[in-house]
Residue, then its C-alpha position, 0 to 999 in steps of 0.5 A: m329584189r336583185q337588179s342585173a345589167v342586160s343586153f339583147t341584139a335586135k335588128g343587128m344593134q346592141f340594146e341595154g337593158i335592166i332586169a329585175l327579179p322579184d325576192g324569192e324562187g322563180p319563175f316568175a310572171g315579166v313585164v317589159m316596160c318600155h320609156p319616154h321620148p328620147l329627144h327631151g331626156g327620155s330613157m329605162d331611169n326615167n321615173v315611171v319607168a323605174a317605179v313600174t318596175f319596182g312596185l313588180a319586183a315587190a309584188g312577185i313580177a320580174s322585170l325588163r326596163f331597156n333604152f331604144r335606138g340611140v340613147g344610152n348605150s343602145e345603138g342605132v338611131h332614134a326613128q320617130g317611133e317607127q321601128e323601135h316596135e322592133e326592139t321591143l318585139v325582141a325584148m319581151d322574147f328575152l325576158g322570156a326566154l330567162p330562166d327564171v321567167m315563164d314565157d308565157r306570161i309576159g306583159l307590156g308596158g308604155y310610157s308617153f312615147s312609147t305607148r305611141v310605138i305600142c298603138a301603132h304597131r299591132q305586132l307587139y300584141k301577139k306575144p303579151r297577157a297585159i298591155a298598160l299604157v300610162a299618159p298615151s295622147l290622145e294622138a297615139i290612142t286615135d284608130s289605133p289597132l290596141q283598140k279592137d284587140g282582144t287583149p286586157r288592155l290599162i289606161v292610166t293618165g293624170d286629172r292635170d295632163r292635158l295631152a291624155n285629157a284633151d278633146g277627144v279621149d273620151e270618143q276614143l275611149a269609148r271605140f275600145n272593144p272589149p273597154a279597157d281598164y281606165h284611171v284617173i289619177p287625181g293632181a297628177d300631171h303628164f311627168w307623174v312627180g310626186q304621184e309615181g306610187q299612186m300610177a304604179e301601184c294602179v299598173v302592178q294590180f292590173f299586171r297582177a290580175h292578168l299575169l298572176 
């Protein structure tokens, strides 16, 4: 795996990120992986985000993880998830424009807070060929436009995650048409400590199936 620091511009602000390319010759499929809540320490260096991107590289898929506005060296101010889709859109275009990445084989992933960003903004569904949500809350998926979108979707959560196993989750999952792939990993809570490998394997296999 080859990693390099990058920056891109969205809405007049600079955002920092890390590109991870698999070993070997490209071009590769690519995935943008978004991080959890900035006000609770979430960044592109999060354990879940890193585990997914490392797993993707091992599977022959490139990735971009980046810091949302106001996080690390990314410019701007945290917008409570209302505007973070703007940099996510540009991140997908930026990844697809790299010489070693295929622009027509881009996926999008999010964990916790960033699943709410994805679920709330249908603008994000046009480019990716597959979308993975790791530990989304009930609030994130409730009445989301993603429920009726034809893009392949994955939801993966732990059976000890109180946010994603709240009352009403089954009702919302039943509204996904076409149905989403849904996986529950035993023993995992919302933070995935010690369970990153199982979660990442599930996400990576989903992207392999739809991007390769």
